[in-house]
C-alpha positions in Angstrom: 32.9 13.8 -7.5 31.3 13.2 -10.7 29.3 15.9 -12.4 25.7 15.5 -13.5 24.3 15.5 -16.9 21.6 17.7 -16.3 19.9 19.6 -13.5 16.1 20.0 -12.7 14.8 23.1 -10.2 11.9 21.9 -8.4 11.0 25.1 -6.5 11.7 28.8 -6.5 11.7 29.0 -2.9 14.2 26.4 -2.2 17.5 25.4 -3.4 15.9 21.5 -4.3 17.3 20.2 -7.7 17.3 16.9 -9.2 20.8 15.9 -10.7 20.6 13.4 -13.4 23.2 10.8 -14.3 24.0 8.8 -17.5 21.0 10.4 -19.3 19.7 7.9 -21.6 21.8 4.9 -21.4 19.7 1.9 -19.7 16.2 2.8 -20.6 15.1 1.9 -24.5 11.6 2.2 -24.1 9.0 4.3 -22.6 8.5 2.0 -19.6 10.4 -0.2 -17.2 11.3 -0.7 -13.7 12.3 1.9 -11.2 14.7 1.1 -8.2 14.1 3.7 -5.4 17.2 4.1 -2.9 15.3 5.1 0.4 18.3 7.3 2.1 17.3 9.2 5.2 18.7 12.7 5.4 20.9 11.9 8.0 22.8 9.5 6.1 22.3 11.1 2.6 25.7 12.8 1.8 27.4 9.3 2.7 25.2 7.5 0.7 25.4 10.3 -2.4 28.9 9.7 -2.1 29.0 6.2 -2.4 26.7 6.1 -5.3 28.4 9.1 -7.5 32.1 7.0 -6.6 31.2 3.3 -6.8 27.7 3.2 -8.8 28.0 5.9 -11.4 30.4 3.9 -13.9 27.7 1.1 -14.0 26.1 3.2 -16.9 22.7 3.3 -15.3 20.6 6.2 -15.6 19.7 7.8 -12.2 18.5 11.0 -10.5 19.4 12.1 -7.0 19.0 15.0 -4.8 21.2 17.5 -4.8 21.3 17.9 -1.1 20.4 16.3 2.3 18.0 19.3 2.9 16.1 18.4 -0.3 15.8 14.6 0.6 14.8 16.0 4.2 11.8 17.8 2.7 11.1 15.0 0.1 10.7 12.4 3.2 8.6 14.8 5.2 5.8 15.1 2.2 6.6 18.7 1.0 6.5 17.3 -2.7 3.6 15.2 -1.8 3.2 11.7 0.1 4.2 9.7 -3.0 7.4 11.3 -3.0 8.3 10.1 0.3 11.8 7.7 0.2 12.5 8.5 -3.3 16.1 10.3 -2.8 17.4 8.4 -5.6 15.4 7.1 -8.7 16.9 4.5 -10.9 15.8 3.4 -14.5 16.3 0.2 -15.9 14.3 -1.5 -18.7 14.1 -5.2 -18.3 13.5 -7.5 -15.0 17.0 -9.1 -15.7 18.7 -5.7 -15.2 16.3 -4.8 -12.1 17.9 -8.2 -10.8 21.4 -7.3 -11.4 21.4 -3.7 -10.0 19.5 -4.7 -6.9 22.0 -7.3 -6.1 24.8 -5.1 -6.4 23.0 -2.1 -4.5 22.3 -4.5 -1.7 25.8 -5.2 -1.4 26.8 -1.6 -1.8 24.2 0.0 0.7 24.7 -2.5 3.6 23.5 -0.6 7.0 21.8 1.9 5.2 17.9 2.3 6.0 15.3 4.8 5.2 11.3 5.1 4.5 9.7 3.2 1.6 7.7 5.0 -1.0 4.1 4.4 -0.4 3.9 3.0 -3.9 6.7 0.6 -3.8 7.2 -2.8 -2.6 10.2 -2.9 -0.4 13.1 -5.3 -1.6 13.5 -8.0 0.3 16.3 -8.3 3.1 17.2 -4.4 2.3 16.6 -1.5 4.5 17.2 0.9 1.8 16.2 -0.1 -1.7 12.2 -0.4 -3.1 11.2 -0.6 -6.7 8.1 -0.7 -8.9 7.0 -0.9 -12.8 6.4 2.5 -14.0 6.4 4.6 -17.3 8.6 7.5 -18.2 6.3 9.5 -20.7 3.2 11.2 -19.2 0.5 9.7 -21.3 1.9 6.2 -20.5 1.7 7.2 -16.7 -1.6 8.2 -17.1 -2.7 5.2 -18.5 -1.1 3.3 -15.8 -2.5 5.3 -13.1 -1.2 7.0 -9.9 0.9 4.3 -8.2 -1.2 0.9 -9.2 1.4 -1.4 -10.4 0.2 -2.5 -14.7 0.0 -6.2 -15.2 3.6 -7.4 -14.9 5.6 -10.5 -13.2 7.1 -9.4 -10.2 10.7 -10.7 -10.7 12.0 -10.3 -7.2 9.0 -11.8 -5.1 7.4 -13.8 -7.8 3.9 -12.2 -7.2 1.7 -13.2 -10.0 0.6 -10.6 -12.7 -1.0 -8.0 -11.1 -4.4 -6.3 -12.9 -5.5 -2.7 -14.0 -8.4 -1.9 -12.1 -8.7 1.7 -14.1 -9.7 -0.2 -17.2 -12.2 -2.5 -15.4 -13.8 0.5 -13.9 -13.6 2.7 -17.1 -15.8 -0.4 -18.6 -18.5 0.7 -15.7 -18.5 4.5 -16.5 -16.2 4.8 -13.2 -13.0 7.2 -12.9 -10.7 6.1 -10.7 -7.6 8.2 -9.2 -5.1 6.4 -6.6 -3.3 8.9 -4.0 -1.3 6.4 -2.0 -0.8 3.1 -1.2 -1.3 2.3 2.3 -0.1 -1.6 2.4 1.5 -3.7 -0.3 2.4 -7.5 0.1 2.6 -10.8 -1.4 -1.5 -11.2 -1.2 -2.0 -8.4 -2.4 -2.5 -4.3 -1.7 -4.7 -1.7 -0.3 -4.8 1.8 -1.9 -6.9 5.0 -1.2 -8.1 8.0 -3.5 -11.1 8.9 -5.3 -13.7 7.9 -7.5 -16.7 9.2 -9.4 -19.4 7.6 -11.7 -23.0 7.0 -12.0 -22.7 3.3 -10.6 -20.9 4.4 -7.5 -23.8 6.9 -6.8 -21.9 10.0 -8.0 -21.9 11.4 -11.6 -19.5 14.7 -10.9 -18.1 14.9 -7.5 -15.3 12.5 -6.7 -15.8 10.6 -3.4 -13.0 9.5 -1.2 -12.6 5.5 -1.7 -10.3 2.6 -0.8 -9.1 -0.1 -3.4 -8.4 -3.7 -1.8 -6.6 -5.9 -4.3 -6.2 -9.9 -4.0 -3.6 -11.7 -6.0 -4.3 -15.1 -6.9 -1.7 -18.0 -6.7 1.0 -15.2 -5.0 0.7 -17.2 -1.6 -1.3 -20.5 -0.9 -2.5 -22.4 2.1 -1.6 -25.9 2.8 -4.8 -26.8 1.3 -4.1 -24.8 -2.1 -6.3 -21.8 -1.3 -5.2 -18.5 -2.4 -5.9 -14.6 -1.8 -8.8 -15.0 -4.1 -10.7 -16.9 -1.2 -10.0 -13.7 1.0 -11.5 -11.4 -1.5 -14.7 -13.6 -2.3 -15.0 -13.8 1.6 -14.8 -10.0 2.1 -17.2 -9.9 -0.7 -19.8 -12.0 1.0 -19.2 -10.2 4.2 -19.9 -6.9 2.7 -23.0 -8.1 1.0 -24.4 -9.7 4.3 -24.0 -6.6 6.7 -24.7 -3.6 4.3 -23.2 -0.1 5.0 -24.0 0.4 8.7 -21.6 -2.4 10.2 -19.1 -2.2 7.2 -18.0 0.8 4.7 -20.3 0.3 1.5 -18.9 -2.1 -1.1 -19.1 0.0 -4.3 -17.9 -2.2 -7.1 -15.8 -5.6 -7.0 -14.2 -6.9 -10.4 -11.0 -9.0 -11.7 -8.4 -8.0 -14.2 -5.8 -10.4 -15.3 -5.1 -12.5 -11.7 -6.2 -9.5 -9.6 -9.5 -9.4 -7.7 -10.5 -5.8 -6.4 -12.8 -4.4 -4.1 -13.9 -0.7 -4.2 -15.1 0.2 -1.0 -16.4 4.1 0.3 -14.0 5.8 2.9 -16.5 6.8 5.3 -16.3 10.6 5.4 -15.6 11.6 9.0 -14.2 8.2 10.4 -10.9 7.4 11.4 -9.2 3.9 12.6 -9.2 3.5 16.3 -5.9 3.2 16.4 -5.7 6.9 15.6 -8.9 7.7 17.4 -7.8 6.3 20.8 -4.3 8.4 21.0 -6.5 11.7 21.9 -8.5 9.9 24.8 -7.7 9.1 28.6 -7.8 5.6 30.3 -11.6 6.6 31.2 -12.7 6.2 27.6 -11.5 2.5 27.2 -14.8 1.0 28.9 -17.2 2.7 26.6 -15.0 2.1 23.6 -14.7 -1.8 24.4 -18.6 -2.0 24.9 -19.2 -0.3 21.5 -16.6 -2.6 20.0 -18.8 -5.5 21.8 -21.8 -4.4 20.0 -20.3 -4.3 16.6 -19.0 -7.8 17.2 -22.2 -9.2 18.1 -23.9 -7.4 15.1 -21.5 -8.8 12.9 -21.9 -12.3 14.2 -25.9 -11.7 13.8 -25.4 -11.1 10.0 -23.4 -14.4 10.0 -19.9 -13.0 10.2 -17.1 -13.8 12.8 -14.8 -11.3 12.7 -11.4 -12.5 14.3 -9.0 -9.6 13.8 -10.4 -7.1 16.5 -7.6 -4.7 16.3 -7.5 -1.0 16.7 -6.4 -0.5 12.8 -9.5 -2.7 11.8 -12.1 -0.4 13.3 -12.9 2.9 12.0 -14.9 5.3 14.8 -16.2 8.7 14.2 -16.9 11.7 16.5 -19.9 10.1 18.0 -17.8 6.8 18.7 -20.2 5.3 15.9 -17.9 2.1 14.4 -17.4 0.1 11.2 -15.5 -3.0 10.8 -13.0 -3.4 8.3 -10.1 -6.0 6.9 -11.3 -9.7 8.1 -8.5 -11.6 6.4 -10.7 -15.0 7.5 -12.8 -17.5 5.4 -14.3 -21.0 6.3 -13.6 -23.5 3.6 -15.6 -26.8 2.3 -14.4 -28.9 4.5 -15.3 -26.5 7.7 -11.5 -25.4 8.5 -11.2 -21.7 9.4 -8.5 -19.7 7.9 -6.8 -16.5 9.1 -4.7 -14.9 6.4 -4.7 -18.3 4.5 -3.2 -20.1 7.7 -5.7 -22.7 9.2 -6.7 -22.0 12.5 -6.6 -25.0 14.6 -7.9 -23.3 17.6 -9.1 -19.7 17.0 -9.9 -17.3 19.4 -13.7 -17.2 18.9 -14.8 -15.9 22.5 -15.7 -12.3 22.5 -14.3 -11.8 25.7 -11.1 -13.0 25.0 -10.8 -10.9 21.8 -12.1 -7.6 23.6 -9.6 -8.0 26.6 -6.7 -8.5 23.9 -8.0 -5.3 22.2 -8.3 -3.6 25.6 -4.7 -4.0 26.3 -3.4 -2.6 22.9 -5.6 0.2 23.4 -4.2 1.0 26.9 -0.6 0.7 25.1 -1.5 3.4 22.7 -2.6 6.1 24.9 0.5 5.2 27.2 
């Protein structure tokens, strides 16, 4: 088996080390693409043997965990949530090389599965590959931000160039730190983190936030609507309903072809999806009554909320609730869209939506 070019020990309390191969051979600049091989600890030894035997000769720079135990700790979040799924990191400079390596690795690692890093996009038709655009040097990493892509065309999925919310917020006097990616897809992404600045009500202390991104032209409806329609609809909703029914909208803006909404992450709230797991069946009727009040209050504010699901409701210990994630809008012809798909007969009756919710809640506690 090949010997590494270098080793980086991570902890005095463990034997965890990164092993480096082909150092300096595939990167000719400070930034490029990172491909992550998301091995599980169970499959790690077999996967490592395949990579060192069949992949190492391609002359591409990569680092890999030195052991299955290190991989297990990595995936368990021992080194932070952003490191989950990064058993192997492969460095390439260009989109063409990214495509070539992904094609090769997809065939080489058929059948492997593992956790996708929270900052990455999953490679289509792969259970173990993910990727992102990133920097190698610390100064450039800081300018890019933690986990939010800088403006770059996504060469695999054809996403439009994304923006840089850090730069736009800096103009407003707001410092932004992203700690995790909650969701990424063609239409955009949702991140969580912290922000501070006079415009958002705190000059010194960081407050928890959620950053939502809507990518223009990435996906279009039959009539040409794109994700910006969803973003504009959400801005209107937050403006109408204020901070009692919805999280507070702290800022919104546009960078490149991405629209961003900076929202408060209400302290003491969690999703109903997580909250209900600590409840019993007897709690469900009261929860549904409270959800109905929320739906009715939003309707009174001029907001039709179609996706009434446990993951789209925030709740605190007193069972106070806030709604999130609408994904719907009405166009100039009066057609209602959900997730850019026209709804011929949307579920508008509250009783129907609450019955679906009740069934989902019962499934979560059983």
